[in-house]
Each structure stands twice: as structure tokens, then as C-alpha cells.
N, C-alpha and C positions, 0 to 999 in steps of 0.2 A: 503495502500499498504505499511506496513513494517512491524516490526518485533515485533511479539507479543506471549506473553508466554505462553503457553495455552497445559495443560496436554490434555494424549488422546491416545487413541491407532488410530493416523494419521494414514492413507498413508504409508507411511516409502517411501523408496527407494526399500525397496523389492516388492514395485507391482507396480514396474515404468512404463511406459508406453513406449514401445519401440520404435524410430520412425525409425531408420535406420535397416538395416541387419541382424540377429540376428547374422549372421560370424560362423564359421565351428568348429573354438579356443577351445577349455575347457574352464573352467572358471575361472583355472588357469593363458592363457594367457593377459589378462588386467592388471596381473602384472607386465610383463614384458614390458622393454623399449625397445619403436621402435629405434631406434638407433640401439637396436641392434638385431635386427629381427622379432621381436616378435610384437604380436599386443595390442594394450596397447587403455581399454577405457576410455576416457570420459564420468564421470557421469553428468546431468544437468540439474535443475529443473528450470522455467521458468514460467513468469506469462501467465496469458492470455490475451489477447487486442483482440479478438475477441468476438461474439455468443457464443460461448461453442463447446464441442465437436459435429463432422458430420456436424459443420457450414459450407459452404463455406469458410470464412474469420479464421476460430480457428487455435486457436496460435499451434496445433498439425501439419495440414494442413502448414504454413507457415512456421515452422522447420524443418519439412520430407525436405522441399525446400532444407530448408541453407545445412540441414546437409548431403542429396542427393552427394550432391555439391563439397561439404567440401572432402567428402572419396570417391568422385572418384578423389579429386587433391591429398587425403593424405589414401593412401589406408590401413599405417599400424597404425591408429588412429578413433576408433569407435567410435561416439558419440551415447553417449544412450540421452532422453529428456523426461523428467515431465514433464507438461503443468498441472498448476494447477489457480484453477481460483479467484480471487485479496481479496473472501473474505474469503478465505481457506488457502491461500498461505505461510501468514505467521503463522500458525498454525504449518504446517505439516512441513513446514520449522523447528522453536521450539523445535519439537519432534527427527526430525531429526539429529539435532544439543546434543540434552538432550541423544539421543540414540549412539551416535558418529557415525552417520553414514551419516556423512557430504557430498553433492556433488561438483565433484570438483570445479562446474562453478554454480553461485547463480544470476537471472537475475531477482529481484523484486524491490520494491519502497525502502530501504535505504538500510545500511549497516551498519553503524555506533555500531551496539550497537554489533556485532563480533571484533569490533580491536579491544577493553580492554581486549578479554579474548586472544588475539592475534591467531587466526582463521584465516586470511588471506594474504596472497600476497600480497606484497607493489605492487601497480600496473607498475612500474619500471620491475617486474619480470617476467608479462605477458602478457609485451604490447608492440610492435618496439616502439624506437624513435621517426620515421617519423607520424608511428600513434597517438602517442602519440601528436606529433607536430600539427597535423589536428585538434585535439582537440579544441574548444571552451575557452576561458581562462577562461573565471569569470566559465561557468562550472564544469573543471575542478579545480578550487582553490577548489568548492564546496566538493569533492570526499577526501578530505585532510584533515587529522586528525592530531595535531601537526606539521602540516609544509609534513609530511608525508601521497603521497595520496596512496590510498587503494580503496576507492571507480569509478572507470569509468562511467562515462555518456553515457548511451545505447540510451535512450531517450529526448526529451522533449516536452514540451508542455506551450502553454500562456492560460488565460483564459479573453472571455472578454461578453458581453449582447447578446443573442441572443431575435431576439425582432418578432414575427408575423403578417407579415405587414398590412394581411387578418383581423384580430380581432384587431389591431388598430382602421384601415378604419370603420369598424364593431363600434366599439366601442368612436369612436369620437374622440382617439388621435392623434392628430396632429406627435411628434416625441417623437424617444425614450427618456425618463431621463435621468436628466443628475445627482437630487436628490434624497438624499430619499422621499424627500415628494413629491419629483416630482412620485417615482416611486408608490408610496402610491395613490399617487392622479389619475393617468393611473390605477392601480390595483384594485379600487374605481368606475371608466366608466368600463374597462373592467368584473366587476361580476355583474354592474348593467345589462351589455349588452351577460348577460350570461355565460361569459367563468366559466368553473366548477375551473379550479385555475389560480388564474390573476398572480401570482406569482409563479413559480415553485421552490420549495426548499428543496432539499434532503440533510439531515441532517441526515439519517441512514449511517452505518457500513462502505459502500461502499468506502464514502471519506466524510464525513461531518466536516474531515480536513480544506478540502479544499474549503468549502465554508462558510464554517466560518472565515475563517483568509481575505476570500474575505470581509467579511462585513467589519473586524476586521480594515483589510487594509483604508478604508473609514471612518474610524472615528480617526488615528494616533494610531491605535493601531497594538496590533499584538503578536506571541508567548511569545515574549521578547520585552525587551526594548533595548530602543539607548545604554545603557549603557553594553549590551547582558545578564540581569539578568532577570531569570522566570518574567513575568507579565500579564498570564494569566485571573487573573481577574481584573486588573487593570479599575479605574473608567472609563476609557474610554470606555470598554468592554463590562463590566457589561452593558452602557449605551447603546452598539450596543445591545447586546441580549435583552434589555430588549425593545428597537424600534422594534428586530423580532417577540418579542411576541406580540406586540402591531398589529400587522400585522395580524401573525397566527390569534391570538382573535377574529379580525374583519372580521376572513374566507375570506384574501386577498391573500392566500400562499395556495400549497398543503398541504390536511389537514393530521393530525400528520405525522408535518414533520420527525419527531425524524426517523418513521421507514419503512422514503422511501430510499431506493437507486438512486445515481443518472440514470443507465440505467436506471429503471422506469422515473423515470421523464423527463427525453431528451425520450424516447417511447412517451408517455406522449404530449410532444408537438411536434414529428412529429406527432402524431394524430392532434392535432389541438384541444389538449385539455385546453394547456398552453396557457399564453399571453408571457411572459418572462424567459427566464434561463439564469443565469450562463453556458458556457461552454467551450469547446476549439475546438480547429480544427478536432482531432476524432469527437465532435459531428457532424460534416458536412455527414459524407457514410451515418447515422442514417437518418438524415432529408429529406439528399437525395434520400433513398431509402423511405423516407415516405412518396414523392412526394410535401415537400416544396422547391425544387428545389431552384423557383423564389418567394419564398415567406411570406422569412424570410429576417430581416437584420441586421447587426450587429453590434454593436455602444459601446463607454468606456463603463469599469462597476462603475456601478455611487454610488459615495458616499454622504456620510453626507451636505456637503455643494459645492460639485461640482464632475465630474470624478474624477474619480482616474490617478493621473500622473504617479502610478506603475499598476504589475497586479502579479498574483500570476504566476510564473510562475515556473512549476513541471520539476523534472526530475527522470526518473529510474536507477535505477544503475546498474552494471555484478560487479559480481567480486568471486574473486577466494581463495574457502580456501586451504591453505597449507597442512593437511595433509598427502595427498597419495605419494604429491610430485613429483605433474605428469607438473612442469611448460612449458618447453619446448613446449609439445605436448596443452597446456591451451594456448601459446601465437601464437605456430601455426592455432588455427581457430581462436580467436579475431581477429588477423592480417587481417584472411581471412572475418570474418562478417564486419571487415571497410571499408575496403579498397576495397572488391568487389562488388559486387549485392544485399547482404543483406541489408546491412543497409538502401538505397533508396527503397528498396522492402515494409521496413516497415512502412516507409512514406506514400509511395503508397497503401500503403492494409487499414491503419491506422489511417491516415491526420495525424499523428504525427512528429514531427521536428526533422530533424537532428542535434546531438552531435557534427558536423566539421564543418569547414570551406567550406568545399570540397559539402558536404551535403549542410546548405546551401545557397552557391550562384547555385545548381541547380535548387533550387527549386524557385525563388528568380524570374522570373517569374507567377508565380500561383498566379490568384488574388485573389483566396478565401481565402489564407496561410498566404498572404499577413498583413492583419493587427495583425497576429498573429507572425508573421516573425520579425513587427514594435516592437512590447511591449517585443520582449526578449530581449532586451540593459538594458530597465529601471523595469525589473522583479523583485518582494521580493519572497526570498524563505525559505521551511522552515528550522529549525536550522538542517540540515542535521550533521552538526558537532556535535553536542551535544552526547554524547551517550547517555544522558539520552531521546534524543527521540523515539530510539528505542521502554523504556518504557510509555513514554507520550503519543505517538501517538494512540496509542491502546485505548488505557485509553479514549481520547480525542474522537476515533471515535463512543467509547463504551457510553458513557454518557453525551457528550454535544446536544444531540440535548431532552435533559431534560431542557437544560436551557429555549428553546422557549414554556419549557409547567409548569415547577415548577420557582423558584424561581431564576434567573439568577446569582445572589451574589452566591448564596448557590452550584448550581452547580461546578462554575466557582470556587469557592474557597477548591473546594473541590481539582479541578484537579489542583490546584495550592501545593497544599500538596502536591500528590503525585508527579511534575515533580520537589517538593523542597528536595525533602524524599527519591527519586528513585535514 
């Protein structure tokens, strides 16, 4: 979910999937200003929150609906959207940037790496004051670098522990675990009862940084220490991964967790193969569709000595590149997204949480989302504001899974060097 600099011939904007009508103007019309009577074309790249192309909840389907409504209200602005899955978006966007083919709008998991290169519009150039005022303050603050906002919160999420009630009953586990040792004891009972994955542990490249951070928080660790210095190989984090490695070695987790993506493990939980797994509100549609609607519970995530008093708060971002000088048209599109039905639709479709006060208020009566909405005020976040995160994060995703297979201190040490030297 963040920028990853990788070479190669990515699809690029030339292969853009157009989700709007192509229009009849020539290719030069996109360079004209809408106020001058010509049609302006905004090019957007967005991450896919759905199950992929052709699926009912695909990103293509979602954005087509948004674009169609927007263009009906703004006929002089055409929007072309390329939807890319999370595993590939960072690589493809990096290639676009390297080739000088940046989109006008980008929606993905990070923004900070673009700020240091001066590539982004300031948020106040592309967002109306009333929309900015509706943003949750804590979230909006994370969109700032040196006091200036560049990243605009797009959607948010929190994390909690999901557990299969039927498997717990079968294994004789009375209640969800509150500590690591209780989690281990529950996992041992689940394994004895024939559960193939007592604890679902996705440490593959899709979102290894999220699962890792939850475990770090449980031992007072994190990617940085209280002073703001990188602390990936802190004693707490090494101890944490040594403990996780013990669970893996004992066969109490997903096999070969460093190769398993979150989506795969969540699907296994939905299929009744996993006893416990960390998840977010976006897990709910997956589990419900699999037939687990009333068969799972949600609890705080266990820590070393007790349940976490914080959780991972995840924000994805939307941002605008300044190369093409289309701030006015971008502002119209973003204002439309946040003040209309689009932001609500993304919450309804994917069970992600809004980033606006008005959006949170609308969802306050949803009982399934309540544990996550309640967790947002105390959430802990990735170090988005540090430009180095754009380099460190992909390195974590690619290698931290090895910390439960090899020497944790060595793997975390290499990541620490990446953070310090990038």
C-alpha cells in the first residue's frame, strides 16, 4: 500500500483503462482549459479495493459510477481512471513518475515520497475549505509534511481480532485471548481439534507492514521510538518476532506466513480453516459472503501482557500531481467526491471507514462497524509523514516475513539499515 521504486515496463498511462465515455474531441482537447470552452481530461490512478476486474465490487465498477455522475454534472471535464491492484500499483506508479507520465490524481497508500520531489499540489490548492473542515483532524494532520498538507485522507480503517466461535467451541476455548500466551494456548487447543491454521498470519507482500505493526504494538514497540527515531530492530521488536517465530515453528499459524497475503488468509478464515485472524471492517463482507455471518466474534487484539490499548489505524490517501496545472478541475472532482454520495458508497461497498465527521456520523448506528469506529480515536499510525517511509515500507513488505523463518535480529537489523540510510 505504498510507493515502491521498481524498474521495468509497467503498464503506464498509455494503457489506461478508460472508465468514462471517450468523447469525440481530438487528443489535444485535453490540454484546453474548461473555462475556455474546451474539454479537460483528468487522468487518475486508483487502487482496487474489490476482488479484481469483472467482479461486482471491482474498483472499475466503483469508479465508473463516480465518474459517470461527475461528468453528467461537469460535461467539460472528462475523467479517465486506471485501477491497479494493491500488489502492483506502487511499481506502476513509480514507473510513471520515472517516465514523466504522472497522472493528475493518484489514490493509493502513501504520499510522502512525492512531497520531497516537489511533485504534489498542496491540499488547499485542490480542496475547498468546507471539505477540509469536515476532515477528521487527527487524520488530516497525518497528511502534512513540515506543517503543509499534501495528502488528503481517502478512507480509513482500524484493526481487531476476529475469531471463529464454532471452532472455539469445538476446541474448548472459552473466550478470545487477551495476551500472547493466551493466544498460544488457544492456538494449541485449536490445532489439537484439527484446525489447520489456528492463527492466520499474513506476512506476505500485500500488507506485511500492517500485521507486523500490530504485533509490535503489543510489546510496546513500533517502527519508530517515542523520540521519532527509527527503531525497527529495537529489543522489543526482536523479542516480538522471536515469539511469533516460536508460534510458526510449532505449527500454530498459517504455514509459510512470509508467502501468504492477507486476502488469502481472510478467505481461509471465511472457509472455516482459520481459528483467529487480525482484520478490519473490510473483512466483514468477505466473512459474511462465506457464510460466517453469525459465526464469528470481534475482540481487541491481544498483546504481550494484555489487550492492546491502541490499534493500527490505516489511512489511504488521495493526492494530485502539479505537473499538468489542472488544480481547478481537480478541485471540482474532489469536492464532488467528498460532498456527494461517492464517499458513502465506498464505505457501503467495502466496509471501509470514512475520514470525514459527517461520514462517521452517518455510520454511527452500524453495530458491525462500531468496534472499529470506537477504535479510531486511540489508533496508532504508520510514520506516513517521514518521506523515508516510501522506501522503508516496501522493504518491510518484501522482507519482514523472513523474520519468522530466519534470525529475527538479522532481518530487522537489515530493515533498520534501510531506514537509516535511505
